C-alpha positions in Angstrom: 0.0 0.0 0.0 2.8 2.4 0.9 4.6 1.5 -2.3 1.5 2.4 -4.3 1.1 5.7 -2.4 4.7 6.6 -3.0 4.3 5.9 -6.7 1.2 8.2 -6.8 3.3 11.0 -5.1 6.1 10.6 -7.6 3.6 10.8 -10.5 2.1 14.0 -9.1 5.6 15.5 -8.5 6.4 14.8 -12.2 3.2 16.3 -13.4 3.8 19.5 -11.3 7.6 19.7 -12.2 8.8 21.8 -15.0 10.1 19.8 -18.1 13.7 20.2 -17.2 13.2 18.6 -13.8 11.5 15.4 -14.9 14.9 13.7 -15.5 15.7 14.5 -11.9 12.8 12.5 -10.6 13.7 9.6 -12.9 17.2 9.4 -11.6 16.7 10.6 -8.1 19.0 9.2 -5.5 16.0 8.3 -3.3 14.8 6.0 -6.1 18.2 4.4 -6.4 18.2 3.7 -2.7 14.7 2.2 -2.9 15.9 -0.1 -5.6 19.1 -1.1 -3.7 17.1 -1.8 -0.6 14.6 -3.9 -2.5 17.5 -6.0 -3.8 18.9 -6.4 -0.4 22.1 -4.5 -1.3 24.4 -3.5 1.5 26.3 -0.4 2.6 28.8 -0.5 -0.2 26.1 -0.2 -2.8 24.4 2.6 -0.8 27.7 4.5 -0.8 28.2 4.0 -4.6 24.7 5.5 -5.1 25.8 8.9 -3.7 29.5 8.8 -4.9 30.5 11.8 -6.9 30.0 15.2 -5.4 32.7 15.0 -2.8 35.2 13.2 -5.0 34.8 15.6 -8.0 34.6 18.8 -5.9 37.7 17.7 -4.0 39.9 16.4 -6.8 39.0 19.4 -9.0 40.9 21.5 -6.5 44.0 19.8 -7.7 43.6 21.7 -11.0 46.4 23.4 -13.0 46.2 26.4 -10.8 46.4 24.2 -7.8 49.3 22.1 -9.2 51.1 25.3 -10.1 50.5 26.7 -6.6 51.7 23.5 -4.9 54.7 23.2 -7.3 55.8 26.8 -6.4 55.2 26.2 -2.7 57.7 23.3 -2.8 60.1 24.8 -5.3 60.4 28.2 -3.6 60.1 27.2 0.0 61.1 23.6 0.2 59.5 21.6 3.0 59.0 24.7 5.3 55.4 25.5 4.4 54.0 22.0 3.8 51.8 22.3 6.9 49.4 24.6 5.1 48.2 21.7 2.9 47.0 19.4 5.7 45.4 22.4 7.5 43.6 23.4 4.3 42.5 19.8 3.9 40.8 19.8 7.3 39.0 23.0 6.4 38.0 21.6 3.1 36.3 18.6 4.8 34.5 20.9 7.2 33.1 23.4 4.7 32.3 20.9 2.0 30.2 19.0 4.5 28.5 22.2 5.5 27.7 23.0 1.8 26.5 19.5 1.2 24.1 19.7 4.2 22.7 23.0 3.0 22.1 21.7 -0.5 20.4 18.5 0.7 18.2 20.4 3.3 17.1 23.2 1.0 17.2 21.7 -2.4 19.0 24.8 -3.7 22.6 25.7 -4.7 24.7 28.3 -3.0 23.6 31.3 -5.0 20.0 30.0 -5.2 19.8 29.9 -1.4 21.3 33.4 -1.1 18.8 34.8 -3.6 15.8 33.2 -1.8 17.0 33.9 1.7 18.6 37.4 1.5 17.1 38.8 -1.8 18.1 39.2 -5.4 20.6 41.9 -4.7 22.8 39.6 -2.7 22.3 36.9 -5.3 23.6 39.1 -8.0 26.5 40.1 -5.8 27.4 36.4 -5.3 27.3 35.9 -9.1 29.6 38.8 -9.8 32.1 37.7 -7.0 32.2 34.1 -8.2 32.5 35.1 -11.8 35.3 37.4 -11.0 37.2 34.8 -9.1 36.3 31.8 -11.3 37.3 33.1 -14.7 41.0 33.3 -13.9 40.8 29.7 -12.7 39.0 28.6 -15.9 41.8 30.2 -17.9 44.2 28.3 -15.7 42.6 25.0 -16.6 43.1 25.7 -20.3 46.6 26.9 -19.6 47.2 23.5 -18.0 45.9 21.7 -21.1 48.2 23.9 -23.3 51.2 23.1 -21.0 50.5 19.4 -21.1 50.1 19.6 -24.9 53.3 21.5 -25.3 55.2 18.6 -23.6 54.1 16.6 -26.7 54.8 19.4 -29.1 51.2 20.5 -29.6 50.7 24.3 -29.7 48.2 26.0 -27.4 46.2 27.4 -30.3 45.4 23.7 -31.2 45.1 22.0 -27.9 42.9 24.6 -26.1 40.2 25.0 -28.8 40.0 21.2 -29.3 39.6 20.6 -25.6 37.0 23.4 -25.4 34.9 21.9 -28.2 35.0 18.3 -26.8 34.2 19.4 -23.2 31.3 21.6 -24.4 29.8 18.8 -26.5 30.0 16.4 -23.5 28.3 18.8 -21.1 25.6 20.2 -23.4 24.7 16.9 -25.1 25.4 14.4 -22.3 23.2 13.2 -19.5 24.0 13.8 -15.8 25.2 10.2 -15.2 27.2 10.0 -18.4 29.0 13.2 -17.6 29.6 12.1 -14.0 31.1 8.8 -15.1 33.5 10.5 -17.6 34.6 13.0 -14.9 35.2 10.3 -12.3 37.2 8.3 -14.9 39.4 11.4 -15.7 39.9 12.1 -12.0 41.6 8.8 -11.5 44.6 10.1 -13.5 45.5 12.4 -10.6 46.8 9.3 -8.7 49.9 9.7 -10.9 51.1 12.6 -8.8 51.3 10.4 -5.7 53.7 8.1 -7.7 55.7 11.2 -8.7 56.1 12.3 -5.0 57.5 8.9 -4.1 59.9 8.7 -7.1 61.3 12.1 -6.1 63.0 10.4 -3.1 62.2 13.1 -0.4 63.5 13.2 3.1 60.5 11.6 4.7 61.4 12.7 8.2 61.4 16.4 7.1 58.2 15.8 5.2 56.4 14.5 8.3 57.8 17.2 10.5 57.0 20.2 8.3 53.5 18.7 7.4 52.6 18.6 11.1 54.5 21.4 12.7 53.7 24.9 11.5 56.7 27.1 10.5 55.7 30.7 9.8 56.8 32.3 6.5 59.9 34.5 6.6 58.8 37.1 4.1 55.9 38.5 2.0 56.4 35.8 -0.7 55.9 33.1 1.9 52.6 34.6 3.1 51.5 34.9 -0.5 52.3 31.2 -1.0 50.3 30.3 2.2 47.3 32.4 1.1 47.4 31.1 -2.5 47.6 27.5 -1.2 44.6 28.1 1.1 42.7 29.7 -1.8 43.4 27.0 -4.3 42.6 24.1 -1.8 39.4 25.7 -0.3 38.3 27.5 -3.4 34.9 29.4 -3.4 34.0 27.8 -6.7 34.5 24.3 -5.2 32.1 25.1 -2.3 29.5 26.5 -4.8 30.0 23.4 -7.0 29.5 20.7 -4.4 26.3 22.3 -3.1 24.8 22.7 -6.5 25.9 19.3 -7.6 24.3 17.7 -4.6 21.1 19.3 -5.5 21.4 18.3 -9.2 22.1 14.7 -8.1 19.0 14.8 -5.9 20.7 13.8 -2.6 18.4 14.1 0.4 19.1 14.6 4.1 18.5 10.9 4.7 21.5 10.0 2.5 23.9 12.4 4.1 25.7 9.8 6.2 26.9 8.1 3.1 27.7 11.4 1.3 29.9 12.4 4.2 32.2 9.4 3.4 32.3 10.6 -0.2 33.3 14.2 0.9 36.0 12.9 3.3 37.6 10.6 0.8 37.6 13.4 -1.9 39.0 16.0 0.4 41.8 13.7 1.8 42.8 12.6 -1.7 43.0 16.3 -2.6 45.4 17.0 0.3 47.5 13.9 -0.4 47.9 14.8 -4.1 48.7 18.4 -3.3 51.3 17.3 -0.7 52.8 14.8 -3.2 53.3 17.6 -5.8 54.9 20.0 -3.2 57.1 17.2 -1.9 58.3 16.2 -5.4 59.2 19.8 -6.2 60.8 20.4 -2.8 63.0 17.3 -3.1 64.2 18.0 -6.6 63.7 21.6 -7.9 64.2 23.4 -4.5 67.3 21.4 -3.7 68.7 22.2 -7.2 67.9 25.9 -6.9 65.5 25.8 -9.9 62.8 28.4 -10.3 59.6 27.8 -12.2 56.6 29.8 -13.3 54.0 27.1 -14.0 53.2 23.4 -13.7 54.5 22.8 -17.2 57.9 24.2 -16.2 57.8 21.9 -13.2 57.2 18.9 -15.4 60.0 19.8 -17.8 62.5 20.6 -15.0 61.9 17.2 -13.4 63.4 15.4 -16.4 67.1 15.9 -15.5 66.5 15.6 -11.8 64.0 12.7 -11.4 64.1 11.1 -14.8 61.9 11.1 -18.0 59.4 8.7 -16.4 58.7 11.3 -13.6 58.2 13.9 -16.3 55.7 11.7 -18.2 53.7 11.0 -15.0 53.7 14.7 -14.1 52.6 15.7 -17.6 49.9 13.0 -17.7 48.6 14.0 -14.3 48.5 17.7 -15.4 46.5 16.8 -18.5 44.0 14.8 -16.5 43.7 17.5 -13.8 43.2 20.1 -16.5 40.5 18.3 -18.4 38.6 17.5 -15.2 38.7 21.1 -13.9 38.0 22.6 -17.3 34.7 20.9 -17.1 33.9 21.3 -13.4 34.8 25.0 -12.8 32.6 26.3 -15.7 29.9 23.9 -14.5 30.1 25.4 -11.0 30.0 29.0 -12.5 27.1 28.1 -14.8 25.2 26.7 -11.8 25.7 30.0 -9.9 24.7 32.2 -12.8 21.6 30.3 -13.6 20.6 30.1 -9.9 21.2 33.8 -9.5 18.9 34.8 -12.3 16.2 32.3 -11.2 16.7 29.9 -14.2 17.0 26.1 -14.2 20.5 24.8 -13.3 21.1 21.2 -14.2 23.2 18.9 -16.4 20.0 17.2 -17.5 18.4 20.2 -19.3 17.0 19.8 -22.8 19.8 21.0 -25.0 17.4 21.6 -27.9 16.2 24.8 -26.2 18.0 27.8 -24.9 19.0 27.7 -21.2 21.1 30.2 -19.3 23.0 27.3 -17.7 24.3 26.0 -21.0 24.8 29.5 -22.4 27.0 30.5 -19.4 29.0 27.2 -19.6 29.7 27.6 -23.3 30.4 31.3 -23.1 32.9 30.8 -20.2 34.6 27.9 -22.0 35.0 29.8 -25.3 36.3 32.9 -23.6 38.9 31.0 -21.5 40.1 28.9 -24.4 40.4 32.1 -26.5 42.4 33.9 -23.9 44.8 31.0 -23.5 45.3 30.7 -27.2 46.5 34.3 -27.5 50.3 34.4 -28.0 52.6 36.1 -25.5 49.9 36.6 -22.9 51.4 36.6 -19.3 49.1 33.9 -18.0 51.0 32.8 -14.9 50.8 36.0 -12.9 47.1 36.2 -13.8 46.5 32.6 -12.7 48.5 32.8 -9.4 46.7 36.1 -8.6 43.4 34.4 -9.1 44.2 32.0 -6.4 45.1 34.8 -4.0 41.7 36.4 -5.0 40.1 33.1 -4.0 41.7 33.3 -0.6 40.5 36.9 -0.1 36.9 36.1 -1.1 36.9 32.9 0.9 36.0 34.5 4.3 32.8 36.0 2.7 31.8 32.6 1.3 32.4 30.5 4.4 30.7 33.2 6.6 27.6 32.9 4.3 27.6 29.1 4.6 27.9 29.4 8.4 25.0 31.8 8.7 22.8 29.6 6.4 23.7 26.3 8.1 22.8 27.6 11.6 19.4 29.0 10.5 16.8 26.7 12.0 14.0 28.1 9.8 15.9 27.3 6.7 17.6 24.0 7.7 15.1 22.4 10.0 16.5 19.3 11.6 19.6 19.6 9.5 20.7 22.7 11.3 24.3 22.8 12.5 24.9 21.6 16.0 26.4 23.9 18.7 29.7 22.1 18.5 29.8 22.4 14.6 29.1 26.1 14.9 31.9 26.7 17.4 34.3 24.7 15.1 33.2 26.7 12.1 33.7 30.0 13.8 37.2 29.0 14.8 37.9 28.0 11.2 36.5 31.2 9.8 38.7 33.1 12.3 41.8 31.1 11.1 40.9 32.0 7.4 40.5 35.7 8.2 43.8 35.7 10.2 45.6 34.1 7.2 44.2 36.7 4.8 44.9 39.5 7.3 48.6 38.4 7.6 48.8 38.5 3.8 47.5 42.0 3.7 49.8 43.1 6.5 52.9 41.7 4.9 51.9 43.4 1.6 51.6 46.8 3.4 55.0 46.4 5.1 56.8 45.5 1.9 
């Protein structure tokens, strides 16, 4: 009887839903859980049903901008500042879990919740802020594709446009699940960086010491490196993406215990990969006194120091990271733009009709690929600065998440506990202190 009533409710929901949302009901996570329970499937199958948001949002942080930032952290400062990566990883787990809970409880992405809760003005402000911070990062993804292509002798004016066309076709014409499977497959290539870190032969006692014990930067450049690493690991676009993606995947509050596992695994892998990149560069490039300006330089510089195999692994990882993030970051931005203007935001929209979501995605992709294809453009300062901008904007984003997560009227039973609120305020204070230290060091320079 209950099965029949549930079927009736679903049919009514489909009838009332706009056309773009029908696919959501057909592939809702709740339906997949029902099917798994009916077959007597266990916890592993239940976890696989929600796998995706945490893994993709986390590993996408290890994009070309991230790899460049981690590479420069290790190359310029050796092992000294490794501690910022584990610390950033802890904060990544904390705020990704908060964003996931808000998305599951409200059924809305970050900008969508802001628009409904605080008004259109704040929604438009959020769009502008994320667009400003994200475009530099999207350019970084295509710069990474160009750098990986250059290792094989392919010019940027060939590699960047081809990648843009293929990624756009996948996102616009593909279904949610097909896109998710492709992105998860591409994300597996980032494991190559872990192998690279081991092949570099670092001093593991120094690695463990500096990864656990904080050593403060000695100069302005050190504080910039700390802020850039924090900004690239805990990027505002990643927080916006995971919340919108959870909504698009139709994950409900009841499935959050399994989604937490997905978030923790994705975040920890992000930190491990970032640490491996920094350690590889610290053990080779820093020791040799080599200076780099991007991740492509790091790959090329590793050849005489760690062997051609290490260079191939670094280049292959860079290509995989670039392709993954070149899809995810524009998707995150398109989610935010569509939510901010009150339009549907989903990977399952009907591509035969105009949608703001697809228009924003394609527009951002074409613009970024075009910028990267321009000869002689100083991309690296632009990319590195975009990560610092992420760090400066981060306090506003996490503060908004904290205020939303503790709102009982908005969150209901999913509201943050008192302990979670205290921990979040401490983390926000730490983020603000890091950005303030950066500003202070800049003024004293």
